[in-house]
A tleap script that builds the chain and sets N, CA, C and O, in Angstrom:
source leaprc.protein.ff14SB
mol = sequence {
  NMET PHE MET ILE GLY ILE PHE VAL VAL VAL
  ALA ALA ILE LEU TYR ILE GLU VAL PRO LYS
  LEU LYS GLN GLN GLY MET LYS LYS GLY LEU
  TRP LEU PHE SER ILE LEU LEU LEU PHE GLY
  THR GLY LEU ASN ILE ALA TYR GLY LEU ASP
  LEU ASP ILE PRO ASN PRO LEU ASP GLY VAL
  VAL LEU ILE TYR LYS PRO LEU SER ASP TRP
  ILE PHE GLY TRP LEU CLYS
}
set mol.1.N position { 61.526 246.673 177.499 }
set mol.1.CA position { 62.763 247.434 177.479 }
set mol.1.C position { 62.499 248.902 177.113 }
set mol.1.O position { 63.115 249.814 177.666 }
set mol.2.N position { 61.572 249.108 176.171 }
set mol.2.CA position { 61.278 250.479 175.755 }
set mol.2.C position { 60.656 251.281 176.885 }
set mol.2.O position { 60.848 252.494 176.976 }
set mol.3.N position { 59.902 250.593 177.753 }
set mol.3.CA position { 59.262 251.308 178.861 }
set mol.3.C position { 60.304 251.860 179.829 }
set mol.3.O position { 60.104 252.922 180.419 }
set mol.4.N position { 61.396 251.154 179.992 }
set mol.4.CA position { 62.472 251.661 180.848 }
set mol.4.C position { 63.027 252.939 180.256 }
set mol.4.O position { 63.295 253.898 180.979 }
set mol.5.N position { 63.200 252.958 178.943 }
set mol.5.CA position { 63.680 254.160 178.267 }
set mol.5.C position { 62.721 255.334 178.422 }
set mol.5.O position { 63.142 256.469 178.643 }
set mol.6.N position { 61.434 255.050 178.304 }
set mol.6.CA position { 60.439 256.112 178.470 }
set mol.6.C position { 60.502 256.679 179.880 }
set mol.6.O position { 60.493 257.896 180.070 }
set mol.7.N position { 60.566 255.785 180.874 }
set mol.7.CA position { 60.604 256.249 182.261 }
set mol.7.C position { 61.896 256.995 182.587 }
set mol.7.O position { 61.886 257.909 183.413 }
set mol.8.N position { 62.998 256.624 181.957 }
set mol.8.CA position { 64.260 257.349 182.158 }
set mol.8.C position { 64.139 258.769 181.604 }
set mol.8.O position { 64.575 259.730 182.239 }
set mol.9.N position { 63.550 258.892 180.432 }
set mol.9.CA position { 63.373 260.216 179.832 }
set mol.9.C position { 62.407 261.061 180.669 }
set mol.9.O position { 62.647 262.250 180.880 }
set mol.10.N position { 61.333 260.459 181.138 }
set mol.10.CA position { 60.369 261.182 181.976 }
set mol.10.C position { 61.036 261.628 183.275 }
set mol.10.O position { 60.827 262.754 183.726 }
set mol.11.N position { 61.833 260.754 183.872 }
set mol.11.CA position { 62.526 261.115 185.106 }
set mol.11.C position { 63.495 262.260 184.868 }
set mol.11.O position { 63.623 263.144 185.716 }
set mol.12.N position { 64.184 262.263 183.726 }
set mol.12.CA position { 65.104 263.355 183.408 }
set mol.12.C position { 64.347 264.668 183.225 }
set mol.12.O position { 64.792 265.717 183.692 }
set mol.13.N position { 63.218 264.608 182.555 }
set mol.13.CA position { 62.405 265.815 182.362 }
set mol.13.C position { 61.923 266.345 183.704 }
set mol.13.O position { 61.980 267.548 183.959 }
set mol.14.N position { 61.448 265.447 184.558 }
set mol.14.CA position { 61.001 265.862 185.892 }
set mol.14.C position { 62.155 266.476 186.692 }
set mol.14.O position { 61.972 267.491 187.364 }
set mol.15.N position { 63.319 265.874 186.625 }
set mol.15.CA position { 64.489 266.345 187.366 }
set mol.15.C position { 64.889 267.757 186.932 }
set mol.15.O position { 65.329 268.565 187.751 }
set mol.16.N position { 64.734 268.042 185.653 }
set mol.16.CA position { 65.136 269.346 185.127 }
set mol.16.C position { 64.060 270.406 185.365 }
set mol.16.O position { 64.375 271.521 185.779 }
set mol.17.N position { 62.800 270.071 185.107 }
set mol.17.CA position { 61.746 271.078 185.075 }
set mol.17.C position { 61.062 271.364 186.412 }
set mol.17.O position { 60.738 272.517 186.695 }
set mol.18.N position { 60.839 270.356 187.227 }
set mol.18.CA position { 60.076 270.547 188.467 }
set mol.18.C position { 60.748 271.525 189.426 }
set mol.18.O position { 60.063 272.395 189.964 }
set mol.19.N position { 62.056 271.426 189.665 }
set mol.19.CA position { 62.659 272.413 190.568 }
set mol.19.C position { 62.512 273.858 190.086 }
set mol.19.O position { 62.318 274.768 190.892 }
set mol.20.N position { 62.603 274.066 188.770 }
set mol.20.CA position { 62.431 275.421 188.228 }
set mol.20.C position { 61.030 275.940 188.498 }
set mol.20.O position { 60.854 277.088 188.904 }
set mol.21.N position { 60.026 275.088 188.270 }
set mol.21.CA position { 58.650 275.503 188.479 }
set mol.21.C position { 58.367 275.768 189.957 }
set mol.21.O position { 57.660 276.717 190.296 }
set mol.22.N position { 58.911 274.941 190.824 }
set mol.22.CA position { 58.722 275.154 192.260 }
set mol.22.C position { 59.410 276.431 192.723 }
set mol.22.O position { 58.860 277.181 193.529 }
set mol.23.N position { 60.593 276.672 192.220 }
set mol.23.CA position { 61.367 277.853 192.615 }
set mol.23.C position { 60.651 279.136 192.199 }
set mol.23.O position { 60.687 280.134 192.918 }
set mol.24.N position { 60.013 279.104 191.057 }
set mol.24.CA position { 59.303 280.279 190.562 }
set mol.24.C position { 57.894 280.386 191.150 }
set mol.24.O position { 57.180 281.348 190.868 }
set mol.25.N position { 57.494 279.417 191.957 }
set mol.25.CA position { 56.189 279.450 192.588 }
set mol.25.C position { 55.035 279.247 191.632 }
set mol.25.O position { 53.937 279.753 191.863 }
set mol.26.N position { 55.268 278.526 190.580 }
set mol.26.CA position { 54.243 278.309 189.556 }
set mol.26.C position { 53.449 277.034 189.866 }
set mol.26.O position { 53.672 275.990 189.253 }
set mol.27.N position { 52.530 277.132 190.813 }
set mol.27.CA position { 51.756 275.973 191.244 }
set mol.27.C position { 50.841 275.456 190.132 }
set mol.27.O position { 50.777 274.251 189.887 }
set mol.28.N position { 50.139 276.363 189.465 }
set mol.28.CA position { 49.242 275.957 188.376 }
set mol.28.C position { 50.044 275.402 187.194 }
set mol.28.O position { 49.634 274.437 186.550 }
set mol.29.N position { 51.177 276.020 186.925 }
set mol.29.CA position { 52.036 275.542 185.848 }
set mol.29.C position { 52.573 274.153 186.132 }
set mol.29.O position { 52.704 273.336 185.220 }
set mol.30.N position { 52.883 273.883 187.381 }
set mol.30.CA position { 53.370 272.566 187.772 }
set mol.30.C position { 52.279 271.515 187.607 }
set mol.30.O position { 52.552 270.402 187.158 }
set mol.31.N position { 51.047 271.862 187.969 }
set mol.31.CA position { 49.934 270.939 187.775 }
set mol.31.C position { 49.709 270.650 186.293 }
set mol.31.O position { 49.558 269.495 185.895 }
set mol.32.N position { 49.689 271.700 185.484 }
set mol.32.CA position { 49.483 271.522 184.047 }
set mol.32.C position { 50.610 270.699 183.432 }
set mol.32.O position { 50.365 269.797 182.631 }
set mol.33.N position { 51.839 271.014 183.810 }
set mol.33.CA position { 53.003 270.272 183.326 }
set mol.33.C position { 52.884 268.796 183.692 }
set mol.33.O position { 53.151 267.927 182.862 }
set mol.34.N position { 52.487 268.512 184.922 }
set mol.34.CA position { 52.378 267.129 185.383 }
set mol.34.C position { 51.296 266.373 184.623 }
set mol.34.O position { 51.496 265.220 184.241 }
set mol.35.N position { 50.161 267.010 184.402 }
set mol.35.CA position { 49.062 266.363 183.688 }
set mol.35.C position { 49.461 266.069 182.240 }
set mol.35.O position { 49.220 264.973 181.735 }
set mol.36.N position { 50.068 267.046 181.583 }
set mol.36.CA position { 50.478 266.841 180.189 }
set mol.36.C position { 51.581 265.793 180.070 }
set mol.36.O position { 51.591 265.003 179.126 }
set mol.37.N position { 52.508 265.787 181.023 }
set mol.37.CA position { 53.580 264.788 181.000 }
set mol.37.C position { 53.007 263.395 181.233 }
set mol.37.O position { 53.430 262.438 180.583 }
set mol.38.N position { 52.055 263.269 182.145 }
set mol.38.CA position { 51.419 261.984 182.399 }
set mol.38.C position { 50.644 261.507 181.170 }
set mol.38.O position { 50.709 260.332 180.810 }
set mol.39.N position { 49.919 262.409 180.533 }
set mol.39.CA position { 49.172 262.078 179.320 }
set mol.39.C position { 50.113 261.626 178.205 }
set mol.39.O position { 49.867 260.616 177.547 }
set mol.40.N position { 51.187 262.377 177.998 }
set mol.40.CA position { 52.155 262.019 176.961 }
set mol.40.C position { 52.853 260.708 177.250 }
set mol.40.O position { 53.103 259.923 176.335 }
set mol.41.N position { 53.167 260.463 178.507 }
set mol.41.CA position { 53.805 259.204 178.886 }
set mol.41.C position { 52.860 258.037 178.616 }
set mol.41.O position { 53.272 257.003 178.089 }
set mol.42.N position { 51.610 258.206 178.974 }
set mol.42.CA position { 50.630 257.151 178.716 }
set mol.42.C position { 50.473 256.859 177.233 }
set mol.42.O position { 50.387 255.699 176.830 }
set mol.43.N position { 50.436 257.909 176.419 }
set mol.43.CA position { 50.324 257.709 174.971 }
set mol.43.C position { 51.558 257.009 174.402 }
set mol.43.O position { 51.441 256.154 173.525 }
set mol.44.N position { 52.728 257.372 174.899 }
set mol.44.CA position { 53.954 256.725 174.423 }
set mol.44.C position { 54.004 255.257 174.809 }
set mol.44.O position { 54.442 254.424 174.016 }
set mol.45.N position { 53.566 254.932 176.004 }
set mol.45.CA position { 53.537 253.534 176.423 }
set mol.45.C position { 52.526 252.755 175.589 }
set mol.45.O position { 52.812 251.639 175.155 }
set mol.46.N position { 51.344 253.333 175.360 }
set mol.46.CA position { 50.338 252.673 174.535 }
set mol.46.C position { 50.846 252.462 173.112 }
set mol.46.O position { 50.601 251.412 172.517 }
set mol.47.N position { 51.540 253.436 172.568 }
set mol.47.CA position { 52.110 253.316 171.221 }
set mol.47.C position { 53.170 252.217 171.185 }
set mol.47.O position { 53.231 251.428 170.242 }
set mol.48.N position { 53.995 252.178 172.216 }
set mol.48.CA position { 55.042 251.157 172.285 }
set mol.48.C position { 54.488 249.755 172.431 }
set mol.48.O position { 55.116 248.797 171.982 }
set mol.49.N position { 53.330 249.613 173.048 }
set mol.49.CA position { 52.689 248.305 173.205 }
set mol.49.C position { 51.795 247.950 172.021 }
set mol.49.O position { 51.103 246.932 172.053 }
set mol.50.N position { 51.801 248.775 170.980 }
set mol.50.CA position { 51.001 248.588 169.765 }
set mol.50.C position { 49.506 248.529 170.057 }
set mol.50.O position { 48.776 247.761 169.431 }
set mol.51.N position { 49.055 249.340 171.006 }
set mol.51.CA position { 47.631 249.447 171.284 }
set mol.51.C position { 46.992 250.399 170.284 }
set mol.51.O position { 47.654 251.278 169.732 }
set mol.52.N position { 45.713 250.215 170.062 }
set mol.52.CA position { 44.990 251.058 169.115 }
set mol.52.C position { 44.726 252.418 169.761 }
set mol.52.O position { 43.948 252.521 170.710 }
set mol.53.N position { 45.370 253.447 169.248 }
set mol.53.CA position { 45.203 254.810 169.745 }
set mol.53.C position { 44.319 255.549 168.741 }
set mol.53.O position { 44.700 255.706 167.581 }
set mol.54.N position { 43.148 256.002 169.176 }
set mol.54.CA position { 42.249 256.659 168.226 }
set mol.54.C position { 42.799 257.999 167.738 }
set mol.54.O position { 43.492 258.714 168.461 }
set mol.55.N position { 42.473 258.302 166.516 }
set mol.55.CA position { 42.872 259.553 165.903 }
set mol.55.C position { 41.930 260.657 166.404 }
set mol.55.O position { 40.713 260.477 166.354 }
set mol.56.N position { 42.451 261.788 166.881 }
set mol.56.CA position { 41.567 262.862 167.345 }
set mol.56.C position { 40.628 263.380 166.265 }
set mol.56.O position { 39.547 263.878 166.579 }
set mol.57.N position { 41.014 263.274 165.021 }
set mol.57.CA position { 40.162 263.733 163.933 }
set mol.57.C position { 38.879 262.908 163.839 }
set mol.57.O position { 37.844 263.418 163.409 }
set mol.58.N position { 38.941 261.645 164.234 }
set mol.58.CA position { 37.738 260.813 164.221 }
set mol.58.C position { 36.670 261.382 165.154 }
set mol.58.O position { 35.481 261.329 164.840 }
set mol.59.N position { 37.085 261.922 166.293 }
set mol.59.CA position { 36.136 262.537 167.218 }
set mol.59.C position { 35.507 263.789 166.638 }
set mol.59.O position { 34.316 264.035 166.824 }
set mol.60.N position { 36.304 264.579 165.937 }
set mol.60.CA position { 35.781 265.796 165.306 }
set mol.60.C position { 34.776 265.427 164.222 }
set mol.60.O position { 33.721 266.053 164.114 }
set mol.61.N position { 35.094 264.420 163.423 }
set mol.61.CA position { 34.179 263.974 162.368 }
set mol.61.C position { 32.890 263.447 162.988 }
set mol.61.O position { 31.805 263.714 162.472 }
set mol.62.N position { 32.992 262.711 164.075 }
set mol.62.CA position { 31.816 262.175 164.750 }
set mol.62.C position { 30.883 263.288 165.218 }
set mol.62.O position { 29.662 263.137 165.173 }
set mol.63.N position { 31.447 264.390 165.661 }
set mol.63.CA position { 30.645 265.504 166.158 }
set mol.63.C position { 30.033 266.312 165.012 }
set mol.63.O position { 28.849 266.648 165.052 }
set mol.64.N position { 30.831 266.623 163.999 }
set mol.64.CA position { 30.380 267.552 162.961 }
set mol.64.C position { 29.726 266.895 161.752 }
set mol.64.O position { 29.098 267.598 160.961 }
set mol.65.N position { 29.841 265.596 161.571 }
set mol.65.CA position { 29.252 264.930 160.401 }
set mol.65.C position { 27.731 265.063 160.376 }
set mol.65.O position { 27.181 265.409 159.330 }
set mol.66.N position { 27.020 264.802 161.488 }
set mol.66.CA position { 25.550 264.985 161.428 }
set mol.66.C position { 25.142 266.426 161.114 }
set mol.66.O position { 24.176 266.650 160.384 }
set mol.67.N position { 25.857 267.383 161.649 }
set mol.67.CA position { 25.561 268.786 161.370 }
set mol.67.C position { 25.804 269.091 159.894 }
set mol.67.O position { 24.999 269.769 159.255 }
set mol.68.N position { 26.891 268.600 159.368 }
set mol.68.CA position { 27.211 268.809 157.960 }
set mol.68.C position { 26.155 268.165 157.063 }
set mol.68.O position { 25.712 268.768 156.086 }
set mol.69.N position { 25.751 266.930 157.404 }
set mol.69.CA position { 24.719 266.262 156.603 }
set mol.69.C position { 23.405 267.041 156.638 }
set mol.69.O position { 22.724 267.163 155.620 }
set mol.70.N position { 23.052 267.564 157.806 }
set mol.70.CA position { 21.816 268.325 157.941 }
set mol.70.C position { 21.873 269.602 157.095 }
set mol.70.O position { 20.910 269.934 156.404 }
set mol.71.N position { 22.994 270.309 157.153 }
set mol.71.CA position { 23.133 271.572 156.390 }
set mol.71.C position { 23.081 271.291 154.893 }
set mol.71.O position { 22.372 271.987 154.165 }
set mol.72.N position { 23.826 270.273 154.410 }
set mol.72.CA position { 23.819 269.978 152.993 }
set mol.72.C position { 22.458 269.455 152.550 }
set mol.72.O position { 22.037 269.722 151.425 }
set mol.73.N position { 21.770 268.724 153.402 }
set mol.73.CA position { 20.419 268.271 153.055 }
set mol.73.C position { 19.449 269.432 152.981 }
set mol.73.O position { 18.549 269.433 152.141 }
set mol.74.N position { 19.613 270.399 153.828 }
set mol.74.CA position { 18.755 271.585 153.849 }
set mol.74.C position { 19.001 272.467 152.612 }
set mol.74.O position { 18.079 273.102 152.098 }
set mol.75.N position { 20.250 272.496 152.147 }
set mol.75.CA position { 20.594 273.362 151.001 }
set mol.75.C position { 20.192 272.761 149.651 }
set mol.75.O position { 20.207 273.469 148.644 }
set mol.76.N position { 19.835 271.482 149.605 }
set mol.76.CA position { 19.466 270.865 148.315 }
set mol.76.C position { 18.131 271.318 147.836 }
set mol.76.O position { 17.680 270.893 146.772 }
savepdb mol mol.pdb
quit
């Protein structure tokens, strides 16, 4: 039932925003808008289905933790 609500909201957003972007000739803006809307819709559906959505901070920690450990080990 929640997915119907999500799709109704997405359809309303598309109905309001896409004609404006087309009228103004914003082709790149329309592509960016579509990609972000698709990404957000996917995240909302995953959240509604109680799927495990990783925290973006975990990715940052994964990248910078070895560097941090190396720097602190070097400074000792």
